[in-house]
C-alpha positions in Angstrom: 98.7 51.2 107.0 94.9 51.0 107.0 94.6 54.7 107.6 94.7 55.1 103.9 91.4 53.4 103.7 89.7 55.9 106.1 88.1 58.0 103.3 86.5 54.9 101.9 85.4 53.6 105.3 83.8 57.0 106.0 81.4 56.5 103.2 80.0 53.5 105.0 80.5 54.5 108.6 79.0 58.1 108.4 75.5 57.1 107.2 75.2 54.5 110.0 76.6 57.1 112.4 73.8 59.5 111.4 71.2 56.8 112.0 72.6 56.0 115.5 72.8 59.7 116.3 69.1 60.1 115.7 68.4 57.4 118.3 70.0 59.6 120.9 72.8 57.2 121.8 76.0 58.9 122.8 79.5 58.2 121.4 80.7 57.2 124.9 77.9 54.7 125.3 78.9 53.1 121.9 82.5 53.0 123.1 81.7 51.2 126.4 79.2 48.8 124.8 81.6 47.9 122.1 84.4 47.2 124.6 82.1 45.3 126.9 81.0 43.1 123.9 84.5 42.4 122.8 85.6 41.5 126.4 82.6 39.3 126.9 83.1 37.5 123.6 86.8 37.0 124.2 86.5 35.8 127.8 83.3 33.7 127.3 84.4 31.9 124.1 88.2 31.8 123.8 88.9 30.1 127.2 86.6 27.2 126.1 88.4 26.8 122.8 85.5 28.2 120.7 87.8 30.4 118.7 85.7 30.7 115.6 82.5 31.9 117.3 84.5 34.0 119.7 86.1 35.8 116.8 82.7 36.3 115.1 81.3 37.9 118.3 84.4 40.0 118.8 84.5 41.2 115.2 80.8 42.2 115.4 81.5 44.4 118.5 84.7 45.8 117.0 82.7 46.9 114.0 80.0 48.4 116.2 82.7 50.3 118.1 83.8 52.0 114.9 80.7 54.2 114.9 81.5 56.1 118.1 83.8 58.5 116.2 81.1 59.1 113.5 78.4 59.8 116.1 80.7 62.1 118.0 81.5 64.2 114.8 77.8 64.3 113.7 76.5 65.3 117.2 79.4 67.7 117.9 80.3 65.7 121.1 84.0 65.3 120.4 86.3 66.2 123.2 89.2 65.1 125.4 87.1 62.9 127.7 85.7 60.9 124.7 89.2 60.6 123.2 90.6 59.4 126.6 87.7 56.9 127.1 88.0 55.5 123.6 91.8 55.0 123.8 91.5 53.4 127.3 88.7 51.1 126.3 90.7 50.0 123.2 93.4 48.8 125.6 90.9 46.9 127.7 89.5 45.2 124.6 92.9 44.2 123.4 93.9 42.8 126.8 90.7 40.7 126.9 91.3 39.2 123.5 94.8 38.0 124.2 93.9 37.0 127.8 91.2 34.8 126.5 93.6 33.2 124.1 96.2 32.7 126.8 93.6 31.1 129.1 92.8 28.6 126.4 96.4 27.8 125.6 97.3 27.2 129.2 94.3 25.0 129.9 92.4 22.9 127.3 94.6 24.1 124.4 97.8 23.0 126.2 100.2 24.9 123.8 103.2 26.5 125.4 104.4 28.1 122.1 101.1 29.8 121.4 101.0 30.9 125.1 104.3 32.7 124.8 103.5 34.2 121.4 100.1 35.5 122.6 101.8 37.0 125.7 104.5 38.7 123.6 101.8 40.1 121.3 99.9 41.4 124.2 102.9 43.1 125.7 104.1 44.6 122.4 100.7 46.0 121.8 100.7 47.7 125.1 104.2 49.2 124.4 103.1 50.4 121.0 100.1 52.2 122.5 102.1 53.6 125.5 104.9 54.8 123.4 102.6 57.0 121.3 100.7 58.3 124.4 103.9 59.1 126.3 105.5 60.8 123.2 102.4 62.9 122.7 102.4 63.8 126.4 105.9 65.2 125.8 104.8 67.2 122.8 106.3 64.9 120.3 104.8 63.1 117.3 104.6 59.3 117.3 102.0 58.2 114.7 104.2 55.9 112.7 104.1 52.1 112.6 103.7 49.2 110.2 101.1 47.6 112.4 98.7 49.8 114.3 95.7 48.6 116.2 93.5 47.9 113.2 96.1 45.7 111.5 96.8 43.8 114.7 93.1 43.1 115.3 92.6 41.8 111.7 95.6 39.5 112.0 94.8 38.1 115.4 91.0 37.6 114.8 91.6 36.1 111.4 94.2 33.7 112.8 91.9 32.7 115.7 88.9 32.3 113.5 90.7 30.1 111.0 92.2 28.1 113.8 88.7 27.6 115.2 87.6 26.2 111.8 90.4 23.7 111.9 92.9 25.4 109.5 96.3 24.0 110.5 98.8 26.4 112.0 96.6 29.4 111.1 97.0 30.9 114.6 100.7 30.0 114.8 101.3 32.0 111.6 99.1 34.9 112.7 100.8 35.3 116.1 104.3 35.0 114.6 103.5 37.6 112.0 101.9 39.8 114.7 104.9 39.4 117.0 107.3 40.4 114.2 105.2 43.4 113.0 104.7 44.5 116.6 108.4 44.4 117.2 109.0 46.5 114.1 106.4 49.0 115.1 107.9 49.4 118.5 111.3 50.0 116.9 109.8 52.5 114.5 108.2 54.5 117.3 111.3 54.5 119.5 113.4 55.7 116.5 110.9 58.4 115.6 110.9 59.8 119.2 114.7 59.5 119.5 115.2 61.5 116.3 112.9 64.2 117.6 114.6 64.4 121.0 117.8 65.2 119.1 116.1 68.3 117.8 115.4 70.2 121.0 114.4 73.5 119.3 111.3 71.7 117.9 110.1 70.4 121.2 107.2 72.0 122.9 108.1 74.3 125.8 111.6 75.0 124.5 
């Protein structure tokens, strides 16, 4: 859904990307630093119940991580390794965020419902990403979905941040919405791939 905003985001990201490129930093370094920052923020703040500040730190590094693609395009350093690293690091970051929440819910937070919701959101997010990767590995297209990674991050971080500020049921609502949208997205990707497999003449290698 947020892919429609990419042209507008590019007007902001590209100038910053040019500045970063002049420093000599590589896209892969930005990717790794961004992921490390997200993981550190999630695992340092969330398990202690500091959901607001944890969300602030995570958001800062998520925004920083946005510049790796811009730097790659500007420096001409795009390639399969960078794409693989970026995708894999995204999975690490997502896992860290929900792991941090689960650790809090199972200890000081003491909330079984939120534990199960966060676990479901974590698993559905993995399935969403794997479905696309596996489909593309088979030569199929699987870029559909009502809730891709950007949407899922916005929902989860907003819910956690508001919960940290004391807004009642903010995280409950966010995780329920995320669980529903994640389920719909999985179904959309399964359906898209299923339809393509019923058209064997369009598959790669046939």
